[in-house]
N, C-alpha and C positions, 0 to 999 in steps of 0.2 A: 181412727177409729175408736171408740169408746170401749173400756174396755167392759165387761159385765159384772156386776156386783150383786153377792147372795143380801146388803140390805144390813150386815152385822161388821161393824168393824175397820168395810169398805176391801172385806177379802175377798176374792173372787169365789167363786162358787164352788163345791166339793169337786163338780164333775170335772174342772177346768183342775184343779189342783191336782186329783187324780192320774190325770198324764204327766205327773213329775213325780207319781209313785212306781217304782219298779215292782213290786208287789202286786199291783193290779196289770201287769203284764200276764197276757196268753201261756208265756212259753214257760212265766216264773210259775205260774198254778201249774201245771201239766209237769213243773218238774217237783214243783209239791208234791203233789198229787203221786207221783212214783217212787220219790224219797217214804213218803210215809207207807203207802202199800206196800212195798220190801220192808219194812220197818217191821208193820204188823205182823210180814209171814217169817221173820226171823233172820230172812238175806243181811249183812253187812257192809260196809259201803269194804269195798277194799281198796280204794285210789288213795292216792295221797298223803301214805302211812310215810313217817319221821323216819329216816335213815340215821343211824351214826354211824361218823366213820366215812371208810370207802366201801363201796359193793365192789365188789370182786368175784369171786366164785362163789364167795358166800358176801352174808350182810349181816349187821347188827340193826332189828329191829323191836323196841321195847325191851331192851334189852337183854331179849333171843339172837342167838345164831340162827340162822337161815340160808339152806344151801341158796343160789343166785341165780336166775334165769330171765331178768329185768333190766338186765343192763346191756347198752348197747358196745360196747367198750368190748368191742369183736379182739381183738389183736391184744388186748389186757394188756395196755398200754399208758392207760391211767397212775398215776401212781407213779411210772417206770423211772427211773432213776435222773438218765440222760432227760425226761421230758418233763420231769420236777425241778430240774436243775437246769434248765434252760429256762422257764417260766421265770425261776427267782432272780437268776440272773440280766432278764429283761427288764423286772421289776425295779430291781438296782439302778440300770442304766435308764430305763425310758419313762419309769412309774405306770401304773396300771389302766392307764389312759391316754391317746392320746391327743386327747381335750376337741379335735375338730376332725369336722367331715375331711377327708384327703388331700381335695380341692383347695381348700381352706388354709391349711396349714399342718393335716394329721399325715403329711403322709412318712413313713418312714423306713428305712431299709431293711428291718426287719418284710414289711406286705410285701417288696419289691422281691425279696429272698423265697418267701415264699410261696408267690405266686410263679417265678420261674419252676421253682419244685413242683408244682402241680402239676402244672401244661407239662415242662418233662414226665411226671408220672403217668399223661394222658397219652402223650406221645403226640403233642397239636402246637401251636406256634406260641398260646400266651395263657391266660389265667387271669381273672378278677375276683375279691375276696368282697364278704357281704360282714357285716355283724350279727345276720341270723340266715339261718338254713331257710326257712319257713318266705324271708322275706326274698328271698334269690330270687325263687319260683315267679316270686307274683311279680316282681318287677320287672324283670327279665323281657317275662309275659308280655306285663301290662303297655313295657316297653318297644317289643318287637310288633303288634298287633295290634289294630284299632277295626273300629264298626267295619270294612269295608274288607275285610280278615275271615282266619277259617282257624278253629283249632279242633282238631281232634286227634281224642285221648280215652288210651283204655281205663274200662272206668272203674278201675281199683290204680288209677296213680295219687301221689298225696295229695291231702287237701289244697297244699300250696297250690298246685298247678290247677286243680278245677277254680277255685281264687283267680287265681293270673289271668284265667279265662275267661270268669266271668267278671271281673274289673275291667276287662281289654274293652270288653262289648263285641269282639267276634261272636262272629254264628260259633256257640260250639256243640259236636257229636261227642255222646260218652260211645263210645262201645264196649261191647262183650267182649272178658277178658284173655287177655288172652288169646285172639282171634284177628288173624293181620288180615285174614278172608273179608272180613267185616267194616277195617280197618279202609284196605281199599276201595270196596263198596263208596264207602262214606267218602273215601277221596272221587271218585266219576260220580256220585250223584251233584254235589255240593265246588270240587276245587273252579271252573270254570266262570264258576260267579264273582270270586273272588279275588283282591291285589294280591295276597299272598297267604301261606297256610304252613301249619307247624303240628308236626304230629308227635304227640309226646306219650311214652314208657317211663317204666322204671328198667334198670340192672336188673336187679333181685327184686321182687314184690316184696315189698313190708308186711302185708295181708299174708299172702302165700308162699313165700319164702321160693316162688321159679322162676324165672326169666324168658323174656322173649326169645323169639329166634329173627336175629340182628341183620343177618344177610339177608331175610327175606324183608325186611322193613327198609331198608339201603335201599332194596331195585324196589318196589312199592314209592315210595319217596321220589325217587330219581325219574321214573313213568310219570308222575302227577306234579312235577315241582312245588315241593314243601319242603321245609327243614325237618327235620326231625332234631329231637331233643330228647337227651336220654337221661333222665335223674339218676344218681352212679350214689343216692347216700348209704344203700347197702351193701352194696357190691364194692367198693372202693374197699383194698384191703383185704378182700373179703374172698372175690373173685380173679381167676387169671395164676397162672406158676409161681409169680411175682407178688399179686396184691394189686394189677393194674386195671381191672374192669373186668367189665362183660367184653373188649373187647379181646384180650389178650383172651379169654374163657373161649371166645367161639373164634378163634384166627383171625379176626377180623380187624383192616387197619381202619384204625380210629380219626383217622381225615378224610375218612366217607360219613361221617358222623358230622352236622354242622354246630352242634350245642349239648356238650357234656356238663351237667353238673353235680356236684355233691357236696357233701357236709366237713364239716369239719369235727361235729360234735359223734364221730360214733369212730370207727375206727382210729381216728385221729386226734383224738384226745381232749379238745379242745370244744372252742362253740361259733360257730358263724357258717356261711358255707360262698360257694361260688362259682364260678361260669367256666369253661375251658372254651376256646377251641382256636378259630383266625384271629391275625391282629386287627383287621375291620373291625370284626363283632367284638371284642375286645376295648376297642379305642371309641368304636361308640360306645358302650355300656359306661364305661369310665365317666366318657363327659356326658351322658343325658340320660341316664338312667336312675328312677327319683331314690330306688333302696339305697343306691350309693352316694351321688350328687348331695343331698341334703340328710345324710345320716352318718356321723360318728367313724372314723378309721376303727380299722377292728385293734383290741386295747392289747399292747406288744406282748404280756404275759401269755395270751394266746394265740396271736401269733404266732413266737416261739415256739411254746408245746406241741404245737401244729408240726413247725418244721421238725422238729428233735423226732416227732414220730413218725412223721414218711424218713427224718434220713434212718432208724431206728428198725421201720423193719423192713427198711432196703438191704440192712445190713445183717440182718437176723431172721432167715426166710422161713426158720423153725415156727413161728410164732404161726405162723397162714398154715405149715402144714397140719400142728394142735388142732387148729381151727376145722379143719375140714374133716378130719377123724372123728374129734367128737360127733359134726352135724352125721357122719354114715354112722355112727353107733349109734346116736338116739334116733334115726330112721328106723334100721338096727330093730333098733331095743324093744319098738314102738310096735315095729309091724308085727314081732312074735308075741305081744299082749296085745291084740285086736285093734289098737288106736289107731286112728282114722288124720292123717296124717296130710293129708290131702294131695296138694300138685307137687310140694316140696321138695327142692331137689338137694336138703340136708346141708345149705351152707348156713349162711349166718341163723336166718331163721327158720325159726317150724313151727307150726297154728299144730295142735290137737284139737280136731272139730267135736264137739260137743251136742248141736243143733240149737237150744233156746238162749236167749241171755239173763234169765232167771239160773239157770241151770249152770251156765261158766260162771256167774256169778258167787253162785254157792259154791262149786269145786274149788275157785280157786279159797276163798275164805277158810275152808277143808284142807287144804294145802298147804297152809297158812300156817294152820295151827299141828300141818305135821310134820311142820318145818322147811317148807319149799317157799320161797319167793316167786310168783308165776301170775303174772297180770292178765283178766280177761278183756279179751274182745268183742263188743259186745253192738247191737243195734244203736245209732247209724252208722258206727265206721265199717261194721260189714251188712247182710240178709238177716234177718233176726234167723230164718234156719240154719245158719253158716256160723257161729257164735264159737268161739274161741277159744279154747290158752292159748299165750303167743310164747312161746320160748325162746329167746335169745341167745344162742350156743357163745361160747368165748374163748380160744384161747387157755385162758384162765381154766376152766373145771379140767377134771380128770373123767376118766371112762367110770368109776365108779361111783363119781357123781353125778353123773347122765344118764346112769342104769338104777341110778337111786330113786335118782326122782320118776324116770319114766316106770315104776315099780309100785310107786303112790300114787301117781297120779292113776291106774289100774286098780288100783285098791281102793279107791276113793268113789272112780266111778262109778264100782260097783254098786259097790254101799249105796250111794247117793242113789241110781234109777231102781236099785230093790227098795227104797226108802216109802214106807206107804204114804207118808204125808206129801212125799215133795209134788208130785202133783198136781195135790190141791195150792201148793202154795206158788207154782209155777202159774195157775188159772188167776190167782189174786192176781201177781201182778203185772199176768197180761192183760186183765182184765182193764186195772188203771189205768194203762199205756193206754188199749184202747180207746175209751170213754175220755184221756185228756187231752 
């Protein structure tokens, strides 16, 4: 077929050329309009600020020290002497990369040691690590499910689970948040028409900081012959007397759940993700999950750091006690100040729900100026009327830091809501978002 030309220098017509121009995309134009409207309204961008050095209970941004509530380092193990020493020793012995897929030439004893420790932590037979937490969910769901199958998930599960379900081609049903009756209805309606079924929930929800009723979910999935997938990204090292997660927190036999997932980038001060379960599941994923088979193995310093973090957590339960105490203090102080923390149980994640996205962004920026680093969660990550500031609580924080942060939020939120121009700013940005 002859390519259409516009007669000048033999170039394709402008309509064809623009298909290669990302600035012509509708999505880019919508983003540009939103950013321009926010700038006109004086609403600065709080995202992707550069931090200098280790971000713990405090952090340094633009030369200023701030209280930091935007780190996943729940147990305060990032930079711990044991963790750092293990990573450095792994570099000296094995380098910074294994240089290959583990099936080809990238297998190291560190991988096996870490996976054994993670399986033991969960109380199941085996585990398998991946270089990305997001890819862990996408590739596992994609390997286990196909177009003949059913994927039922709480509507607030992580994007990686939703994407895994979408890419698998399975029938997808997202249910109202933390509603086991809705999950059961979905299975009752759809299960009989599908070969396999997965029910996906989080151990501690990353937006609301609440937990599911694991015993009820196990009863439901058994009745409808479905696998239960629990994403423990935010609950390992946080829930349970010894940090073993949701099953320990609620007194459940962990082997009653088919698929446990976790990340290494939060409590375990490294990077990557993992799946834990019985030997058959792990053998299947190790030999056929694309995100494992066709990806390089976990880098030695990350595997060593995560293993040292697991061991340090188990040897020092005081970190978990401090974490949970800080969470309780935050909830108590927020309630006294009349702030809305939703359904959070006060573990590692506590939201302060403020309403709309512009208000959340402005409040985040004002707190930054007052010395508190906390990020807004806005539409479409949450519903527009549920925009919030999301506080990550850690074992490093002191009670005084927690109470000071809550005090500053309360002060700035009141000032913001009383400001005469704020309603106009919100309307400007909202109108731009609607038009785009």
